[in-house]
C-alpha positions as CSV (number, residue, x, y, z in Angstrom):
1,M,-13.6,-10.8,2.9
2,S,-12.5,-9.8,6.6
3,S,-11.0,-6.5,7.5
4,Q,-8.4,-7.1,9.6
5,T,-5.1,-4.6,11.0
6,I,-1.6,-5.8,10.5
7,P,1.1,-4.3,13.1
8,V,3.7,-2.8,10.7
9,A,6.1,-4.7,13.1
10,T,4.9,-7.9,12.6
11,L,5.7,-7.1,8.9
12,S,9.1,-6.5,7.0
13,P,10.2,-3.4,8.0
14,L,9.4,-0.5,6.0
15,V,11.9,2.3,6.2
16,P,10.9,6.0,5.2
17,G,12.0,7.5,1.7
18,Q,11.9,3.6,0.1
19,L,9.2,2.7,-2.7
20,I,7.4,-0.1,-2.9
21,K,5.9,-2.0,-6.2
22,L,2.0,-2.8,-5.8
23,S,2.4,-6.4,-5.8
24,V,4.8,-6.2,-2.6
25,V,2.2,-3.6,-1.1
26,L,-1.1,-6.3,-1.8
27,S,0.8,-9.2,-0.5
28,R,2.4,-8.1,2.7
29,Y,1.0,-4.8,4.1
30,V,-2.8,-4.6,2.6
31,P,-4.7,-8.0,1.5
32,V,-6.7,-6.6,-1.2
33,S,-7.7,-7.3,-4.6
34,K,-5.8,-5.2,-7.0
35,S,-9.4,-3.7,-9.1
36,T,-10.1,-2.9,-5.0
37,W,-7.2,-1.2,-4.6
38,Y,-7.3,0.9,-7.8
39,E,-11.5,1.9,-6.7
40,G,-9.9,3.0,-3.5
41,Q,-7.1,5.4,-5.1
42,K,-10.3,7.0,-7.6
43,E,-12.3,7.6,-4.3
44,G,-9.5,8.7,-2.2
45,R,-8.5,5.7,0.1
46,F,-5.2,4.0,-1.0
47,P,-2.2,6.4,-1.8
48,V,-1.3,7.1,-5.6
49,A,1.5,5.9,-7.1
50,V,4.7,7.3,-7.9
51,K,5.7,7.5,-11.8
52,L,9.1,5.4,-12.3
53,G,9.0,5.5,-15.8
54,E,6.8,5.1,-18.5
55,R,5.3,1.6,-17.0
56,S,6.5,1.8,-13.9
57,R,4.9,2.9,-10.9
58,A,5.9,2.4,-7.1
59,Y,4.5,3.6,-4.2
60,K,6.3,5.8,-1.0
61,S,6.5,3.5,2.6
62,E,5.5,6.2,4.3
63,D,2.0,6.1,2.7
64,I,1.8,2.6,3.2
65,I,2.9,3.0,7.2
66,R,0.4,5.5,7.3
67,L,-2.4,3.3,5.8
68,V,-1.8,0.0,7.9
69,E,-1.3,2.2,10.8
70,Q,-4.9,4.0,10.4
71,G,-6.4,0.4,9.4
72,V,-7.9,1.4,6.3
73,A,-7.1,-2.0,4.6
């Protein structure tokens, strides 16, 4: 799998203050597998989710914007 930086401007607009589910993050912004994502969280490369409920989590759009702009994905 090749690493490539995806400019935020070419994607659906991310507005600060939004919460984004993991499936959306992986399908639109950071093209890695779930296992790679969770491994990256443990290593501190990817942000940790905000707990919305007992079984629901989402990511702050600011964290995803920063991640994409840094080209970490």
